[in-house]
C-alpha positions as CSV (number, residue, x, y, z in Angstrom):
1,M,0.0,-0.1,0.4
2,Q,1.6,2.8,-1.0
3,I,0.7,6.6,0.9
4,A,0.9,10.0,-1.0
5,T,3.0,12.4,1.5
6,T,3.6,16.1,0.3
7,S,6.5,17.8,0.2
8,T,6.5,20.8,2.5
9,K,10.4,21.8,2.2
10,G,10.5,25.2,1.5
11,K,7.5,26.4,1.9
12,I,6.6,28.5,3.9
13,D,3.3,27.8,6.1
14,K,0.5,31.1,6.0
15,N,0.6,32.0,9.0
16,T,4.6,32.1,9.6
17,F,4.0,34.2,6.2
18,W,1.7,37.2,7.1
19,A,4.1,37.4,10.5
20,L,6.9,38.0,8.4
21,V,4.8,40.7,6.6
22,V,3.6,42.0,9.6
23,S,7.2,42.3,10.5
24,G,8.5,43.8,7.8
25,V,6.8,47.1,7.8
26,L,6.5,46.9,11.2
27,L,11.0,47.3,10.6
28,L,9.8,49.7,7.7
29,I,8.3,51.7,10.2
30,L,10.7,52.3,12.9
31,G,13.3,53.0,10.4
32,Y,11.8,56.0,9.0
33,T,10.5,57.2,12.3
34,V,14.5,56.5,13.0
35,Y,15.5,58.3,9.5
36,A,12.6,61.5,10.0
37,G,15.0,62.1,13.2
38,T,11.9,61.3,15.7
39,H,13.9,59.4,17.8
40,G,11.7,59.6,21.2
41,E,8.9,58.3,19.1
42,A,11.3,55.6,17.9
43,V,12.0,54.6,21.3
44,F,7.7,54.7,22.2
45,W,7.4,52.2,19.6
46,L,9.8,49.8,20.7
47,A,9.2,50.0,24.0
48,G,4.9,49.5,23.6
49,I,6.6,46.0,21.3
50,A,8.3,45.3,23.9
51,F,6.0,45.6,26.3
52,G,3.1,44.0,24.5
53,I,5.3,40.3,23.2
54,T,6.1,40.7,27.3
55,V,2.2,40.0,28.3
56,Q,1.6,38.1,25.0
57,R,4.4,35.4,26.1
58,S,3.4,36.0,30.4
59,R,-0.5,35.4,29.8
60,F,-1.0,38.6,32.0
61,C,-4.7,38.4,32.8
62,F,-6.3,39.2,36.2
63,T,-9.4,37.1,34.7
64,S,-7.1,34.5,33.7
65,A,-5.4,34.9,36.9
66,F,-8.3,34.7,39.4
67,R,-10.4,32.0,36.7
68,D,-7.4,29.1,36.8
69,F,-7.3,30.2,40.7
70,F,-10.9,29.6,41.8
71,L,-11.2,26.8,39.4
72,L,-7.7,25.1,38.3
73,G,-6.0,25.7,41.9
74,Q,-2.8,27.3,39.3
75,T,-1.8,30.4,40.9
76,R,1.2,31.1,38.6
77,I,-0.7,34.3,36.2
78,L,-2.2,35.0,40.0
79,K,1.5,34.6,42.1
80,G,2.7,36.9,39.3
81,M,0.9,39.4,39.5
82,L,1.3,40.0,43.2
83,V,4.9,39.7,43.3
84,G,4.2,43.0,40.6
85,L,2.5,44.6,43.1
86,A,4.9,44.2,45.7
87,V,7.8,46.2,43.4
88,C,5.2,48.6,42.2
89,T,4.2,49.5,46.5
90,V,8.4,49.3,47.7
91,G,8.5,52.2,44.9
92,F,5.8,53.9,44.8
93,V,6.5,54.7,48.8
94,M,9.7,55.4,47.5
95,V,9.0,58.2,44.9
96,M,6.4,59.2,47.1
97,S,8.2,60.0,50.2
98,T,10.7,62.1,48.5
99,V,7.5,63.8,46.2
100,S,5.5,64.5,49.8
101,P,8.3,63.9,52.8
102,N,4.8,64.5,55.3
103,P,2.4,62.5,54.4
104,G,0.3,63.5,56.9
105,F,0.7,67.1,56.2
106,G,-2.1,69.0,54.5
107,A,-4.4,66.8,51.9
108,P,-2.5,64.1,49.5
109,P,-0.6,65.4,46.3
110,S,-2.1,65.7,42.9
111,D,0.5,63.4,41.9
112,A,-0.3,59.9,44.2
113,N,-4.2,60.3,42.8
114,V,-5.7,59.7,45.0
115,L,-9.7,59.5,44.3
116,P,-12.4,58.8,46.6
117,V,-13.5,55.3,48.0
118,G,-16.9,54.3,48.3
119,L,-20.6,52.9,47.2
120,S,-19.0,54.2,43.5
121,T,-16.0,51.6,43.3
122,L,-18.3,49.5,44.6
123,I,-20.5,49.4,41.3
124,A,-17.3,50.3,39.0
125,G,-15.7,47.0,40.4
126,T,-18.8,45.3,40.0
127,L,-19.3,46.2,36.7
128,F,-15.6,45.9,35.8
129,G,-15.7,42.5,36.8
130,I,-19.1,41.6,34.9
131,G,-17.3,43.2,31.8
132,M,-14.0,40.7,32.2
133,V,-15.9,37.8,32.3
134,L,-18.4,38.6,29.3
135,A,-15.4,39.7,27.3
136,G,-13.4,36.7,28.2
137,G,-10.7,38.9,29.6
138,C,-9.3,42.0,31.7
139,V,-8.1,45.3,28.7
140,S,-4.5,44.2,29.3
141,G,-5.8,40.3,28.1
142,S,-8.6,41.6,25.5
143,L,-5.4,43.8,23.7
144,Y,-3.3,40.9,23.0
145,R,-5.6,38.3,22.6
146,M,-6.8,41.1,19.3
147,G,-3.1,40.7,17.6
148,E,-3.8,36.2,18.1
149,G,-7.0,36.7,16.4
150,Y,-9.8,36.7,18.9
151,V,-12.8,38.4,16.9
152,G,-14.2,39.1,20.4
153,S,-11.2,41.0,21.6
154,W,-11.9,43.3,19.2
155,L,-15.8,43.7,20.4
156,A,-14.7,43.5,23.9
157,I,-12.3,46.3,22.8
158,G,-14.9,48.8,20.6
159,G,-17.2,48.2,24.3
160,V,-13.9,49.4,26.7
161,M,-14.1,52.6,23.8
162,V,-18.0,53.1,24.3
163,G,-17.4,52.6,28.0
164,L,-14.5,55.0,28.3
165,F,-16.4,57.6,26.0
166,L,-19.7,57.4,27.7
167,L,-17.8,58.3,31.2
168,N,-15.9,60.7,29.0
169,N,-19.1,62.9,28.9
170,S,-20.9,61.6,32.3
171,W,-18.2,62.0,34.8
172,N,-19.3,65.3,36.2
173,W,-22.3,64.0,36.9
174,W,-21.0,61.2,38.5
175,W,-18.8,63.3,40.9
176,D,-21.2,65.8,41.6
177,N,-23.6,63.2,42.7
178,L,-22.0,60.7,44.2
179,I,-18.0,59.7,43.8
180,S,-16.9,63.5,45.3
181,S,-19.4,62.9,49.1
182,E,-17.3,60.0,49.4
183,P,-14.2,59.5,51.8
184,Q,-10.5,60.4,50.4
185,I,-8.5,58.0,52.5
186,W,-4.4,58.1,52.1
187,M,-2.8,55.3,53.8
188,P,0.9,56.8,54.2
189,A,-1.0,59.9,56.0
190,E,-3.3,58.1,58.5
191,I,-0.5,55.4,59.5
192,S,2.9,56.6,57.6
193,Y,5.1,55.3,54.6
194,T,6.7,52.3,56.2
195,G,3.0,51.9,57.7
196,A,1.2,51.6,54.4
197,L,4.7,49.6,53.4
198,V,4.3,47.0,56.4
199,L,0.1,46.4,56.4
200,T,0.1,46.6,52.0
201,T,3.1,44.1,51.6
202,F,1.9,41.5,54.7
203,L,-2.1,41.4,52.5
204,M,-0.2,40.3,49.8
205,A,1.9,38.0,51.4
206,T,-1.4,36.5,52.9
207,L,-3.2,36.4,49.8
208,L,0.7,34.7,47.8
209,Y,0.1,32.3,51.3
210,L,-3.3,31.5,49.5
211,A,-2.4,31.0,46.3
212,V,0.6,29.0,47.4
213,W,-2.1,27.2,49.3
214,R,-4.6,26.5,46.8
215,E,-2.3,25.2,44.4
216,R,-1.0,22.6,46.8
217,R,-4.1,21.4,47.8
218,A,-5.1,21.2,43.7
219,T,-2.3,19.1,43.4
220,A,-2.1,16.7,46.1
């Protein structure tokens, strides 16, 4: 019995071909920006590509992190998120302690971007959570899935753009009628930078311990 075989030597599959085409176009854009003297834009462009590759290869997505934790007992992404938040917390304390050495004096500095917390936070978090479930991913996850060809992610980002437009046109109403009356809490002003760092680190360490415990229990 003779089996017909097709030689693929020297051939490029369709996905590889389009990947090469897109890469070539991007290299042309980079070359033009450097040649035109807009080196700053070229740096931002390269940084954006590096960030996109990092997010895509790490599968960084808040929805996936919590989904894998609760349903599968897998915590790789969740642990990465906690480590990233810990690093950001230390960096934030270092920067803000330089900008505002005395946090207990007066209002929080504008650079801290401290917003009121209350019912509006609960409403926003609930809506965002529902949106992530329906979209199958958070904003970062939807962005790299767009590049992978998921049509649903394109629709999700379209919904995000519509939501941002609506928020931009209704923000003043939300602020005047709800957000502005809620308490504005800045932890360094209440318990100092050291206390805020210790408390935040303790909470994240507790979450990390629970993540490891859940993973070991799921694989036992």
